[in-house]
Structure formats: structure tokens, C-alpha cells
C-alpha positions in Angstrom: 34.6 221.4 117.6 35.9 224.2 116.0 35.5 223.6 112.5 31.8 223.0 113.5 31.2 226.2 115.4 32.8 228.3 112.3 34.1 230.8 114.4 35.8 234.1 112.7 39.1 233.4 112.2 41.5 235.1 109.8 44.1 232.5 108.8 45.9 232.7 105.2 45.3 230.0 102.5 48.1 227.3 102.4 49.0 224.2 100.4 51.2 221.2 100.8 53.6 222.5 98.7 54.6 225.5 101.3 55.6 222.2 103.7 59.5 222.6 103.8 61.1 219.8 102.0 62.0 216.3 103.6 65.6 216.0 104.5 67.6 214.5 101.6 69.1 210.9 102.9 72.7 211.4 103.8 75.1 208.2 103.1 77.6 210.3 105.4 75.8 210.4 108.6 76.9 213.0 111.4 77.7 210.1 113.7 80.7 208.4 111.4 82.0 212.0 111.4 82.3 213.1 114.6 83.7 209.5 115.7 86.1 210.6 112.9 87.4 213.7 113.9 87.1 212.6 117.5 90.0 209.8 116.8 92.3 212.1 114.4 92.3 214.9 117.3 92.9 212.0 120.3 96.0 210.6 118.1 97.2 213.8 117.0 97.2 214.9 120.4 98.7 211.6 121.9 101.5 212.5 119.9 103.2 215.3 121.8 102.0 213.6 125.1 103.5 210.2 124.7 106.3 212.5 124.4 106.0 213.7 127.5 104.1 211.0 129.7 104.7 207.4 128.6 104.1 204.5 130.3 107.3 203.3 130.1 110.0 204.6 132.4 113.8 204.5 132.9 115.0 203.0 136.2 115.5 206.6 137.8 111.4 206.9 136.9 112.0 209.4 133.9 109.9 209.1 130.8 111.0 206.8 128.0 108.9 208.3 124.8 107.4 205.0 122.8 108.2 207.3 119.9 111.7 207.8 118.5 112.4 211.8 119.3 114.5 212.2 116.2 111.5 211.5 114.3 109.8 215.2 115.5 113.0 216.7 113.2 110.4 215.8 109.9 108.0 212.4 109.8 105.9 213.3 113.4 105.4 216.8 112.2 104.5 215.5 108.5 102.3 212.6 110.0 100.2 215.3 111.8 99.8 217.3 108.5 98.6 214.5 107.1 96.1 214.0 109.7 95.0 217.7 110.0 94.2 216.9 106.0 92.1 214.0 107.1 90.2 216.2 109.5 89.5 218.2 107.0 88.3 215.9 104.4 86.0 214.2 107.0 84.1 217.6 107.1 84.1 218.4 103.7 83.1 214.5 103.0 79.7 215.1 105.9 78.9 218.5 104.2 79.0 216.6 100.6 76.5 214.0 101.9 78.1 211.1 99.5 80.7 209.3 97.9 81.9 210.6 94.5 85.0 209.7 92.6 87.1 213.0 93.8 86.4 212.1 97.6 87.5 208.6 97.1 90.8 210.0 95.2 91.2 212.5 98.1 90.9 209.8 100.9 93.5 207.4 98.7 95.7 209.9 98.7 96.1 210.9 102.2 95.8 207.0 103.3 98.7 206.2 101.2 100.1 209.7 102.8 99.9 208.3 106.2 100.4 204.5 105.8 103.7 204.5 103.5 106.0 206.5 105.8 104.1 204.6 108.6 105.3 201.4 107.0 108.7 202.4 106.0 109.2 203.8 109.8 108.1 200.8 111.2 110.1 198.3 108.7 113.3 200.8 109.5 112.9 200.6 112.9 113.0 204.1 113.0 109.6 204.1 114.6 109.7 203.2 117.8 112.6 205.0 120.5 115.7 202.9 120.8 116.0 203.8 124.8 112.9 201.1 124.8 115.3 198.6 124.2 117.3 199.4 127.2 113.6 199.1 129.5 112.4 196.4 128.0 114.7 193.9 127.6 112.7 191.6 124.8 112.5 195.1 122.8 116.8 194.9 123.1 116.7 192.3 120.8 116.7 193.0 116.9 114.7 190.1 116.2 111.7 191.2 118.2 112.2 195.2 116.8 111.5 193.6 113.3 108.4 191.3 114.2 107.1 194.3 116.1 108.2 196.6 112.7 106.4 193.6 110.4 103.3 193.6 112.8 103.2 197.3 112.6 103.5 197.4 108.8 101.3 194.4 107.8 98.2 196.2 110.2 99.0 198.8 109.1 98.5 197.6 105.4 95.3 195.4 106.3 93.8 198.2 107.4 95.1 200.5 104.0 93.4 197.7 101.8 90.2 197.6 104.2 89.5 201.3 104.0 90.2 201.7 100.4 88.3 198.8 99.4 85.6 199.5 101.2 85.4 203.5 100.1 85.8 202.0 96.3 82.1 199.8 96.9 80.7 203.2 98.7 81.6 205.2 96.3 80.6 202.5 93.3 77.2 202.0 94.9 76.6 206.0 95.4 77.8 206.9 91.6 76.1 204.0 89.8 
């Protein structure tokens, strides 16, 4: 009706070129970034939490940390630093919006910086608290501790390889 009645309106001329650009397609979603950051924050928060409140108690009801408390002298702070670096990496990756070779290389280094020490600690029987063996009889047996160490190492290696292959495929697809 308005265009037929032709009221005197003082509207500026415009063209389609003045419309905002369509947002570019992002290969790295906000939901994935948020999920990664939340998981990293929860994991970083759990490390000190398990030291003071774990699900394992001794016969007196005192807390028994899952991870060896001696790891706080170097390894746990080092792993926390790697996880904080990974957290920053996730945010930078989202800001860039797509995979490239530099991001792949950085992710590979961060994954190795976390996985190699974890595998070594697990295989050398230094990851779990020795006091757990006193409370959990099946963990007192060296063969069972070794089996747990191998399971942690194999699981960590499988996740590392899977993540690197997945990231390499994404990088190749987006840089080709």
C-alpha cells in the first residue's frame, strides 16, 4: 500500500553492495572450541582437587590421592603448563578459523609434550600413588600395576595417533 500511495518519504538511496558481507564459513566451530576449553579447565582443576579429595580413602578415612604426590615437584606442574598452552592454542585456532600447517605443527608439539611424559610415567610405575596399593589389594601386585601402566600408555598413544591423523586430514583438506 505504501508504495502505491507514494507518500513523501525522505529515504536515502541504497544498493545491495551496502549490505554486510555474509559471514565466512568457519571450519573450526565455536562449540568444539568451548568443549575443548571446558575439558581442559576441568582436567586442570581435577589435578589439585584429586590431591585433597579423591574417591579412595585409607582405613582411617583419610584421603589417598590417585596420582603420586611426588609428581607435584615437577611433572604435574609441567603437564598443567602444557594444558594451559593447549587452552591458548584452542582459542587461537578458533580465531584463525581454519587449519593450516603452523596450527598442525603446534598441535602436534603440544600433544607430544603431554603424551610422552604421561606414557613414560605410566610405564615406569610413577604415575599412580604407591599408597593406593596399600588400600586396593589388586593394585599391590606389580603385574596389575604394570598392566594399568600399559593400558594408560596404549590408550594415550592411540588417542595421540588418532588425533594427529584427524588433524592432518583436516589440515590437508583445508590447505589443498
